[in-house]
TORSE-415318 format. One record per residue (C-alpha): residue number from 0; residue in one letter; x, y, z. Coordinates in steps of 0.5 Angstrom, whole numbers, padded with zeros to 4 digits. Layout:
<atoms>
<atom n="NUM" res="a" east="X" north="Y" up="Z"/>
...
</atoms>
This chain:
<atoms>
<atom n="0" res="m" east="-0078" north="0038" up="0008"/>
<atom n="1" res="p" east="-0076" north="0032" up="0011"/>
<atom n="2" res="v" east="-0068" north="0031" up="0013"/>
<atom n="3" res="i" east="-0065" north="0025" up="0010"/>
<atom n="4" res="q" east="-0061" north="0021" up="0014"/>
<atom n="5" res="r" east="-0055" north="0018" up="0011"/>
<atom n="6" res="e" east="-0053" north="0011" up="0013"/>
<atom n="7" res="r" east="-0045" north="0010" up="0015"/>
<atom n="8" res="h" east="-0043" north="0004" up="0011"/>
<atom n="9" res="r" east="-0036" north="0002" up="0011"/>
<atom n="10" res="t" east="-0035" north="0000" up="0004"/>
<atom n="11" res="g" east="-0033" north="0007" up="0002"/>
<atom n="12" res="r" east="-0027" north="0006" up="0007"/>
<atom n="13" res="v" east="-0024" north="0000" up="0002"/>
<atom n="14" res="g" east="-0019" north="0004" up="-0002"/>
<atom n="15" res="w" east="-0016" north="0008" up="0003"/>
<atom n="16" res="l" east="-0016" north="0003" up="0008"/>
<atom n="17" res="r" east="-0013" north="-0003" up="0004"/>
<atom n="18" res="a" east="-0007" north="0002" up="0002"/>
<atom n="19" res="v" east="-0006" north="0004" up="0009"/>
<atom n="20" res="v" east="-0006" north="-0002" up="0012"/>
<atom n="21" res="l" east="-0002" north="-0006" up="0007"/>
<atom n="22" res="g" east="0003" north="0000" up="0008"/>
<atom n="23" res="a" east="0004" north="0000" up="0015"/>
<atom n="24" res="n" east="0004" north="-0008" up="0016"/>
<atom n="25" res="d" east="0009" north="-0008" up="0011"/>
<atom n="26" res="g" east="0013" north="-0003" up="0014"/>
<atom n="27" res="i" east="0013" north="-0006" up="0021"/>
<atom n="28" res="l" east="0014" north="-0013" up="0018"/>
<atom n="29" res="s" east="0020" north="-0012" up="0013"/>
<atom n="30" res="t" east="0024" north="-0007" up="0017"/>
<atom n="31" res="a" east="0023" north="-0011" up="0023"/>
<atom n="32" res="s" east="0025" north="-0018" up="0019"/>
<atom n="33" res="l" east="0031" north="-0014" up="0016"/>
<atom n="34" res="v" east="0034" north="-0012" up="0023"/>
<atom n="35" res="l" east="0033" north="-0018" up="0026"/>
<atom n="36" res="g" east="0036" north="-0022" up="0020"/>
<atom n="37" res="v" east="0042" north="-0017" up="0020"/>
<atom n="38" res="a" east="0043" north="-0017" up="0028"/>
<atom n="39" res="s" east="0042" north="-0025" up="0028"/>
<atom n="40" res="a" east="0048" north="-0025" up="0023"/>
<atom n="41" res="h" east="0052" north="-0021" up="0029"/>
<atom n="42" res="a" east="0053" north="-0015" up="0026"/>
<atom n="43" res="t" east="0055" north="-0008" up="0029"/>
<atom n="44" res="h" east="0049" north="-0004" up="0032"/>
<atom n="45" res="g" east="0051" north="0002" up="0027"/>
<atom n="46" res="n" east="0051" north="-0003" up="0021"/>
<atom n="47" res="i" east="0044" north="-0006" up="0024"/>
<atom n="48" res="m" east="0041" north="0002" up="0024"/>
<atom n="49" res="v" east="0044" north="0003" up="0017"/>
<atom n="50" res="a" east="0041" north="-0003" up="0014"/>
<atom n="51" res="g" east="0034" north="-0001" up="0018"/>
<atom n="52" res="a" east="0034" north="0006" up="0015"/>
<atom n="53" res="a" east="0036" north="0003" up="0008"/>
<atom n="54" res="g" east="0030" north="-0001" up="0008"/>
<atom n="55" res="l" east="0025" north="0004" up="0010"/>
<atom n="56" res="v" east="0027" north="0008" up="0004"/>
<atom n="57" res="a" east="0027" north="0003" up="-0001"/>
<atom n="58" res="g" east="0021" north="0000" up="0002"/>
<atom n="59" res="a" east="0017" north="0006" up="0002"/>
<atom n="60" res="m" east="0019" north="0008" up="-0005"/>
<atom n="61" res="s" east="0018" north="0001" up="-0007"/>
<atom n="62" res="m" east="0011" north="0001" up="-0004"/>
<atom n="63" res="a" east="0009" north="0008" up="-0008"/>
<atom n="64" res="a" east="0012" north="0006" up="-0014"/>
<atom n="65" res="g" east="0008" north="-0001" up="-0014"/>
<atom n="66" res="e" east="0002" north="0002" up="-0012"/>
<atom n="67" res="y" east="0002" north="0008" up="-0017"/>
<atom n="68" res="v" east="0003" north="0003" up="-0023"/>
<atom n="69" res="s" east="-0002" north="-0002" up="-0020"/>
<atom n="70" res="v" east="-0008" north="0003" up="-0019"/>
<atom n="71" res="h" east="-0006" north="0007" up="-0025"/>
<atom n="72" res="s" east="-0007" north="0001" up="-0029"/>
<atom n="73" res="q" east="-0014" north="0000" up="-0026"/>
<atom n="74" res="a" east="-0015" north="0007" up="-0028"/>
<atom n="75" res="d" east="-0013" north="0006" up="-0035"/>
<atom n="76" res="t" east="-0018" north="0000" up="-0036"/>
<atom n="77" res="e" east="-0024" north="0004" up="-0032"/>
<atom n="78" res="q" east="-0023" north="0010" up="-0037"/>
<atom n="79" res="a" east="-0022" north="0006" up="-0043"/>
<atom n="80" res="d" east="-0029" north="0002" up="-0041"/>
<atom n="81" res="l" east="-0032" north="0009" up="-0040"/>
<atom n="82" res="k" east="-0030" north="0012" up="-0047"/>
<atom n="83" res="l" east="-0033" north="0006" up="-0050"/>
<atom n="84" res="e" east="-0039" north="0007" up="-0046"/>
<atom n="85" res="r" east="-0040" north="0014" up="-0049"/>
<atom n="86" res="t" east="-0039" north="0012" up="-0056"/>
<atom n="87" res="e" east="-0044" north="0006" up="-0055"/>
<atom n="88" res="l" east="-0049" north="0012" up="-0052"/>
<atom n="89" res="k" east="-0048" north="0016" up="-0058"/>
<atom n="90" res="t" east="-0049" north="0011" up="-0063"/>
<atom n="91" res="d" east="-0054" north="0006" up="-0060"/>
<atom n="92" res="d" east="-0058" north="0010" up="-0055"/>
<atom n="93" res="a" east="-0064" north="0005" up="-0056"/>
<atom n="94" res="g" east="-0060" north="-0001" up="-0055"/>
<atom n="95" res="e" east="-0057" north="0002" up="-0049"/>
<atom n="96" res="r" east="-0063" north="0003" up="-0046"/>
<atom n="97" res="k" east="-0065" north="-0004" up="-0047"/>
<atom n="98" res="e" east="-0059" north="-0006" up="-0044"/>
<atom n="99" res="l" east="-0060" north="-0002" up="-0037"/>
<atom n="100" res="m" east="-0067" north="-0005" up="-0037"/>
<atom n="101" res="a" east="-0065" north="-0012" up="-0037"/>
<atom n="102" res="i" east="-0060" north="-0011" up="-0032"/>
<atom n="103" res="y" east="-0066" north="-0008" up="-0027"/>
<atom n="104" res="v" east="-0070" north="-0014" up="-0029"/>
<atom n="105" res="a" east="-0065" north="-0019" up="-0027"/>
<atom n="106" res="r" east="-0065" north="-0015" up="-0021"/>
<atom n="107" res="g" east="-0072" north="-0017" up="-0019"/>
<atom n="108" res="l" east="-0076" north="-0011" up="-0022"/>
<atom n="109" res="d" east="-0082" north="-0012" up="-0027"/>
<atom n="110" res="p" east="-0080" north="-0010" up="-0034"/>
<atom n="111" res="a" east="-0085" north="-0004" up="-0034"/>
<atom n="112" res="l" east="-0082" north="-0001" up="-0028"/>
<atom n="113" res="a" east="-0075" north="-0003" up="-0030"/>
<atom n="114" res="k" east="-0076" north="0001" up="-0037"/>
<atom n="115" res="q" east="-0079" north="0007" up="-0033"/>
<atom n="116" res="v" east="-0073" north="0007" up="-0028"/>
<atom n="117" res="a" east="-0068" north="0006" up="-0034"/>
<atom n="118" res="d" east="-0071" north="0012" up="-0038"/>
<atom n="119" res="q" east="-0071" north="0016" up="-0032"/>
<atom n="120" res="l" east="-0064" north="0015" up="-0030"/>
<atom n="121" res="m" east="-0061" north="0016" up="-0037"/>
<atom n="122" res="a" east="-0065" north="0022" up="-0038"/>
<atom n="123" res="h" east="-0061" north="0025" up="-0031"/>
<atom n="124" res="d" east="-0054" north="0022" up="-0033"/>
<atom n="125" res="a" east="-0054" north="0016" up="-0038"/>
<atom n="126" res="l" east="-0046" north="0015" up="-0037"/>
<atom n="127" res="g" east="-0047" north="0015" up="-0030"/>
<atom n="128" res="a" east="-0052" north="0010" up="-0030"/>
<atom n="129" res="h" east="-0048" north="0005" up="-0034"/>
<atom n="130" res="a" east="-0042" north="0006" up="-0031"/>
<atom n="131" res="r" east="-0045" north="0005" up="-0024"/>
<atom n="132" res="d" east="-0050" north="-0001" up="-0026"/>
<atom n="133" res="e" east="-0047" north="-0004" up="-0032"/>
<atom n="134" res="l" east="-0039" north="-0003" up="-0031"/>
<atom n="135" res="g" east="-0039" north="-0003" up="-0023"/>
<atom n="136" res="i" east="-0035" north="0004" up="-0023"/>
<atom n="137" res="s" east="-0037" north="0009" up="-0017"/>
<atom n="138" res="a" east="-0034" north="0015" up="-0014"/>
<atom n="139" res="s" east="-0033" north="0010" up="-0008"/>
<atom n="140" res="f" east="-0029" north="0005" up="-0011"/>
<atom n="141" res="s" east="-0026" north="0009" up="-0017"/>
<atom n="142" res="a" east="-0018" north="0008" up="-0018"/>
<atom n="143" res="r" east="-0014" north="0014" up="-0015"/>
<atom n="144" res="p" east="-0007" north="0012" up="-0017"/>
<atom n="145" res="l" east="-0003" north="0018" up="-0014"/>
<atom n="146" res="q" east="-0007" north="0018" up="-0007"/>
<atom n="147" res="a" east="-0006" north="0011" up="-0007"/>
<atom n="148" res="a" east="0001" north="0011" up="-0008"/>
<atom n="149" res="l" east="0002" north="0017" up="-0003"/>
<atom n="150" res="a" east="-0002" north="0013" up="0003"/>
<atom n="151" res="s" east="0002" north="0007" up="0002"/>
<atom n="152" res="a" east="0009" north="0010" up="0002"/>
<atom n="153" res="a" east="0007" north="0015" up="0008"/>
<atom n="154" res="s" east="0004" north="0009" up="0012"/>
<atom n="155" res="f" east="0010" north="0004" up="0010"/>
<atom n="156" res="v" east="0014" north="0010" up="0013"/>
<atom n="157" res="a" east="0010" north="0010" up="0020"/>
<atom n="158" res="g" east="0010" north="0003" up="0020"/>
<atom n="159" res="a" east="0018" north="0002" up="0019"/>
<atom n="160" res="i" east="0019" north="0008" up="0024"/>
<atom n="161" res="m" east="0017" north="0004" up="0030"/>
<atom n="162" res="p" east="0022" north="-0002" up="0030"/>
<atom n="163" res="l" east="0027" north="0003" up="0028"/>
<atom n="164" res="v" east="0026" north="0007" up="0034"/>
<atom n="165" res="v" east="0026" north="0001" up="0038"/>
<atom n="166" res="t" east="0033" north="-0002" up="0035"/>
<atom n="167" res="a" east="0036" north="0005" up="0036"/>
<atom n="168" res="l" east="0034" north="0005" up="0044"/>
<atom n="169" res="a" east="0035" north="-0002" up="0045"/>
<atom n="170" res="p" east="0041" north="-0005" up="0048"/>
<atom n="171" res="a" east="0045" north="-0010" up="0044"/>
<atom n="172" res="a" east="0044" north="-0016" up="0049"/>
<atom n="173" res="v" east="0037" north="-0015" up="0048"/>
<atom n="174" res="l" east="0036" north="-0012" up="0042"/>
<atom n="175" res="i" east="0033" north="-0019" up="0038"/>
<atom n="176" res="p" east="0028" north="-0020" up="0043"/>
<atom n="177" res="l" east="0026" north="-0013" up="0044"/>
<atom n="178" res="v" east="0025" north="-0012" up="0037"/>
<atom n="179" res="s" east="0021" north="-0018" up="0035"/>
<atom n="180" res="g" east="0017" north="-0017" up="0041"/>
<atom n="181" res="s" east="0015" north="-0010" up="0040"/>
<atom n="182" res="s" east="0014" north="-0011" up="0033"/>
<atom n="183" res="l" east="0009" north="-0017" up="0034"/>
<atom n="184" res="l" east="0005" north="-0012" up="0039"/>
<atom n="185" res="f" east="0005" north="-0007" up="0034"/>
<atom n="186" res="l" east="0003" north="-0012" up="0028"/>
<atom n="187" res="a" east="-0003" north="-0014" up="0033"/>
<atom n="188" res="l" east="-0005" north="-0007" up="0034"/>
<atom n="189" res="l" east="-0005" north="-0006" up="0027"/>
<atom n="190" res="g" east="-0009" north="-0012" up="0025"/>
<atom n="191" res="a" east="-0014" north="-0010" up="0031"/>
<atom n="192" res="l" east="-0015" north="-0003" up="0029"/>
<atom n="193" res="a" east="-0016" north="-0005" up="0021"/>
<atom n="194" res="a" east="-0021" north="-0010" up="0023"/>
<atom n="195" res="r" east="-0025" north="-0005" up="0027"/>
<atom n="196" res="a" east="-0025" north="0000" up="0022"/>
<atom n="197" res="g" east="-0027" north="-0005" up="0017"/>
<atom n="198" res="g" east="-0033" north="-0008" up="0021"/>
<atom n="199" res="a" east="-0029" north="-0015" up="0022"/>
<atom n="200" res="g" east="-0027" north="-0019" up="0029"/>
<atom n="201" res="v" east="-0022" north="-0015" up="0032"/>
<atom n="202" res="m" east="-0019" north="-0021" up="0036"/>
<atom n="203" res="l" east="-0019" north="-0025" up="0029"/>
<atom n="204" res="g" east="-0015" north="-0019" up="0025"/>
<atom n="205" res="a" east="-0010" north="-0019" up="0031"/>
<atom n="206" res="m" east="-0008" north="-0026" up="0031"/>
<atom n="207" res="r" east="-0008" north="-0027" up="0023"/>
<atom n="208" res="v" east="-0003" north="-0021" up="0023"/>
<atom n="209" res="t" east="0001" north="-0023" up="0029"/>
<atom n="210" res="f" east="0002" north="-0030" up="0026"/>
<atom n="211" res="w" east="0004" north="-0029" up="0019"/>
<atom n="212" res="g" east="0009" north="-0023" up="0022"/>
<atom n="213" res="a" east="0012" north="-0028" up="0027"/>
<atom n="214" res="l" east="0013" north="-0033" up="0022"/>
<atom n="215" res="a" east="0017" north="-0028" up="0017"/>
<atom n="216" res="m" east="0021" north="-0025" up="0023"/>
<atom n="217" res="a" east="0023" north="-0032" up="0025"/>
<atom n="218" res="l" east="0025" north="-0035" up="0018"/>
<atom n="219" res="t" east="0029" north="-0028" up="0017"/>
<atom n="220" res="a" east="0032" north="-0029" up="0024"/>
<atom n="221" res="g" east="0034" north="-0036" up="0022"/>
<atom n="222" res="i" east="0037" north="-0034" up="0015"/>
<atom n="223" res="g" east="0041" north="-0029" up="0019"/>
<atom n="224" res="a" east="0044" north="-0033" up="0024"/>
<atom n="225" res="l" east="0046" north="-0039" up="0019"/>
<atom n="226" res="f" east="0050" north="-0034" up="0015"/>
<atom n="227" res="g" east="0053" north="-0031" up="0021"/>
<atom n="228" res="t" east="0055" north="-0038" up="0023"/>
<atom n="229" res="v" east="0058" north="-0039" up="0016"/>
<atom n="230" res="t" east="0061" north="-0033" up="0016"/>
<atom n="231" res="s" east="0065" north="-0033" up="0023"/>
<atom n="232" res="g" east="0067" north="-0040" up="0021"/>
<atom n="233" res="s" east="0070" north="-0039" up="0015"/>
</atoms>
């Protein structure tokens, strides 16, 4: 019996890759920006660490809650569509066969072959065939709320720890350049790794993330410096 070689496609990574990259990127960027904003306002090293740690906890919980609610809404929609499809399969089997056949004809099969394919697939797994080909729901892209929430929170913490460690170790005199420089390096590495995992250009991925990270940190540091100047002058 011939061995079927499975091709390794990257589309199966979309669900977890999105959550992990988004969480880690947000962890690095938001924590570094928060640290730079507070440091630019001339806060003490202890206050900067407290702000960074609080931002880590709050950000992780926010990511988990937001991702869970968002993905759960998608899961609810999928389940509602599948429930409707089950009802239609029970009440109008012939109509559902014609509907599936029409999908395959639109994809390029001749009507006779499309009817044969639709009949065989519905005999094997009618709901699965309609879920995949009519609704676009498959195992690779199905919503997993808890998995997405945990992945987002964990990746946020992993990202946020990086600038926090640098903040804890950096001397006060060079804290701002060290945190900003190391955070941009972390973001560039993350962008490159994400691009490589997704099959995109590594350099473009790194540059894209680094640009927006630098812009966000510069704006936050500017606001911190502005408020620090106003406070010290009053």
